[in-house]
N, C-alpha and C positions, 0 to 999 in steps of 0.2 A: 592566647594564640591568635595570630592574625587570620583574617578571612582567607587570604591567599594561601597561608600555610595549611589551614583546615581543608581547603579544596584539594591541596596536594596530598595530604594524608589520606583523604577519602578516596583519592584516585588509586592508591596502592591496594588494589583488591586482591583477595586470595585466589590462588590457582585451584580450580576444581576440575579434575580430569584433564589437566594440562591446558585448560582454557581459561581466559579471564572471564569471570562472571560479571553480571551487570552492576553498574553504579545506579543507585536510586535516581529517578528522573529529576528530583529537586536538588540534587547535590552538586550540580555543575551549572555554570553560566554558559549558555549556548552561544559562544563566540569562537571565531577562528575555525569554524566547521567547513569541511570541504565535501562531505557526503553524508546524506541522511537516508535511511531506508525504513520501510515498514513491512510488517507481515500480517496485517489485518488486525481487527479488534479482538478483544478477549473477554471472556466472562470473568466472574469473581475468582479470587485466589483459591477459594475452597474447591473449585472445579478443576484446577490445574494440577495434574499429577506430576510429581517431581521428575520422573524419568522423561516424560514428554517435554517438560519445561527445559531440562538440560539439553535434550536433542534439538529443540527449536532454537535455543540460545546458540548452540554450536553452529547451526546452519546460518543463523543471522551473522555471526562473527565471520564465517567463511565468506558470506556475501560482502561484508565490509572489507575484508582482506582482498577479495578479488577486485573490488572497486578501487581500493587503494593502489594496487599494483597497476591497474589499467591507467589510472590518473598520473602515475609516476613515470610512465613510458614517454620517450621523446616524441614530441608532437601530439601528445594525447589531448583529446577534447573532453568536455563534460559529458558528451554523449557516450564516450567510451567507458567512463566510470559508471554511468547509469546502466548501460547494457550489460557490463560485466557483473554488477551486483544483482540485477534482476535475473540473469540467466542462472545464477546459483540457486536462487529461490524457486525458479521454475523447475529446476532439476530435483528439488527436494519434494518428497511425498507428503511433507508435513504442512504445506501451505496450499491454499486454494488458487493455484496457478500452475500451468504446465502439468507435471506428473501427478500432483495431488489434487487436481481439479475436481470439483463436485459434479454430481450427475444431474442431467435434466430429467424431466418427468418420464421420458421414454428411455432412460438409462444410457444416455450419450454424454460425452464430455465435449462441450463447445467452448472454445477458448477465445478470449478477447485481449487485446493489448494496444498500447499507444506509446509514442515517444515524441518529444518536442524539444527544440533548441531555442535559446533565447536571443540569438543575434539577429536573425531575420524572421523569427517566428515560424520557421519551417516545422512541419509535423507530419507524422505518418501513423496509421492505425490499421488494425485488422479485427475482424469479428467473425465468430462462428467457425473457427478453425477446428478440425478434428484429427489432422494427421501431421501437423507441424510441431516438431519437438520444442522449439523455443519461439513462442509468438512474438517476443520482444524483438527478435532478429527480423522477423517478417515485417513488423511495424517500421523498423528503421529502413528496411529495403524499400518499402512503399514511399517513405519520405525522400530517400536519396535517388531512387531509380525510376520513379514515375512522376507524372504531373498531378497525381491525385493525393488525397489525404487519407481516405478510408476505403479499403477493399474488404469484401465479406464473402463468406461461404466458399462455394466451388471456385468462383473467380479468383479469390484470394489464394486458394490452394494451388490453382494452376499457375499463378504468378510465382508462388514459392518454388514450384517445380522448375520453372524457367530460370529462377535465380539460384538453383541448386542448393537450396537450404535443406537441412537435414529433416527427412520425413520419417515417421514411425507408424507402426500399426496402431489403430485406435486403442487397442488393449494396453498399450504402454501407459496411458493415463489412468487406467483403472486401478483403484486400491480398494481393498475390502472394507476399510474404515469408511470411505466415502459412500460405498454402496450401502453399508449398514445405516449411515445417516439418511440416505434417501428413503430406505424402507421404513425407518422410524418416522420420518416426516410424513410419508404417505399414509402410514397407519394413523397418525395423529390427525391428519387432514380428514381421513375417512370418519374418524370419531368426532370431528367438528372442533378440535382443539387448536388448530393452527390454520393459517391462511394457505393458499395454494402454493406459495413459495416457501413455506416452512418457517415464516417469521412469526414470533409471538404476536397474536392479534392486538393485544393491548399496546404493544410497542409501536404500532403503526396508527394509533388513534390519538390525535392531538390532545383531546380532552383528558386522557388518562396518562399522558406522557409527562414526566417531570424530569427535564434534562439535568445532567450533572453540571454544576458550575465549575469554573477553573480551579484546580487544586483541591478538590474535596477528598474526604476519605472515600475509598471505593465502596464503603458500606452504604453510602447514600444510594437510593434506588433499590434497597434491599426489599425482597419480597416479590420482585417481578422476574420473569424468565428472560434472560438475555440471549440473543442469538449472536454467534460469531460470524464475522465476515473476514475470510482469510486472504483477501486480495493482497498482492505484494506491489511494492513500488520503490522508487529511488529518485533522489534529486542530488545533483552534483554541481560543483563549481570547479572549473579548471584553473590552470596556472595564470591565465590572463584575465580571469574574472567573468567568463561566460557561464551561464547556467543552462542546465538541461534537466528534463524530468521524464520519467517513464512509469507506466503502470501495467500490470498484467493480472488476469483473473480467469477463473473458471465460471464466474457468475454466481447464481444463487441456487442452492439445492432445490430440486423439484421445479425449476423454472420451465416454462413452456419452450418447446423447440423453436428456435429462432429469436428468442428474447435477447436483447442487447442492453446492457447496463451502461454505467457511466465511464467505465475504465477505457473504452476506445473512443470516447467522445471528448474531443479537444475542448477545453473550457469547463467541462463537467468533472471528469476524474483526473485530468492531467493538464498542466499549463506551465509554460516557461517564458520568461521575458526578462532580458538583461536589465531593463529599466525598473524592475521590481523584484521578482523572485521566481523560483520554481516551486511547483506544488504537485503532490500526488495524494490522492484520496482513497479511502476505503469505507465501505458502509452500504446502506440500502441505496442502490444506484439511482432508482427513480427519483429520489429526493435531490441527489446531487446533480442530476440532469435538470430538473425543474428550477433549481436555484443557481445553475451555472457556477457551482461552488468553487472550483479551482480558479477560474478566471476572476470570480468575485473577490477572492482573497488577494490575487495579484493586483487587481484594480484598486483595491483599498490601499495597498502599499504604494502604488504609483501615484494615484491622484489625491488621495486623502492624507498621504504621508504617514500612515499608520505603521507601527512596527509589525514585523511578521507575526509576533505573538498576538498583538491586539487584533490584527486583521483576521487571523485564523480563528481566534476565540470568538469574535463577533459572528462570523459566518457559521461556525459549527454549533455554538451554544445559543446564540440569539436569533439566528435565522432558521437553520435546519431544525434545531431542537424543538421549538414550540410547534412546528408544523408536523412533528412526528418522525423527522428524519434522524436516524442513528448512524454514527460512524465517526470518522476522524480524518485528519490531514497532517502531512509532514510538509514543512515549508523551509526553504533555504534561500537567502538573499545573496547577491554577488559579493557582498562584503563579509560573508561568513557567518552572519547571524542566522540562527535556526530556531524553529519553534515546532512543537508537537501539541496538537489539541484533539481531544476526543470527548464524546458525551456518553460513552459506554464505560463499564467498570475499568477496562484497560485497553491498551493497544500495543502490539508488538512494535517496537521502534528501536533504532540504533543510529549512532552517529560516529563519524571519524573526524578528528581534529587535524589541523595542519601539522602538528607535531607527532602525528601517527597514533594517538590514543584511540582505541576502539571501545565503545560502550554499547550495551544492550539493556533495555528495560521494558517492563510490561505495564506496571502500575505507577501511580503517583505515590510518593511516600509522605 
């Protein structure tokens, strides 16, 4: 059987609950892609309950479908596809963004987001929001309706009021699952088992960290406790080949009030440049900030002429990994080549091809 025919056969996936389930990440060649999304990193397969996996896959597929419909509209831009996909994930309580955001140490939900387009490198971002239903919409409003790039806290919320964005009571973001996570982390912190932000201490020490290499069995790294980062993001290419990227998050469980991670930092968690690619990251934000991870990937593509796969692999595995940084990135070039790289057991990711096929995966096969 030819390789082309094998790819076609593998793409005929069974229907489960009326939804197409995921194709293994290694079963397709990432070409002719118009939209990629992520829902954060994942722990090992043994920790993923079937019901939760199915629900998360369903919401990822909804996000891809929303992005697809937005990109298909007359006059649509890559920004429209990114915004539509991220809004779906922000509305889901299953991801660490919008409604499912994690709690700070003082039991608040503080939301960050950013968006960027690759034609003129325009960007907008918000940080520390507590009442804005969809932070990605706020980030786009900052980009398009102000001369600024980043607004934060009360000032950002006042701007959102002026722009008539949908506001909600802070309780909208509260979920019992996230509150339980906070209490567990705080109990472990009190017992001296975790750091103040709930990350496994050994996962943040370079000497004890052994990053996963591209394409390994998820069993590698067995024996350590992995932390999930449920940040969401999307990168899209529109009909004329322009790219855009966006990222949205609730941050880190038990973070200090006012802490800002990489998601609203242009060049750290989000970047888009028509001359190279669009990037959205997820993981331990402090490391992505220090390494300017998103822009570093794009710069490697533009100046070193690396493929999106090589550039993202180098930054995630060879630069962040040895320093103790954990996480991943989704990358999409204007020509439709896409790549997904992570140094944790898994990462929720999905992609939409030009012929309308939608796929979701978590682990490498």
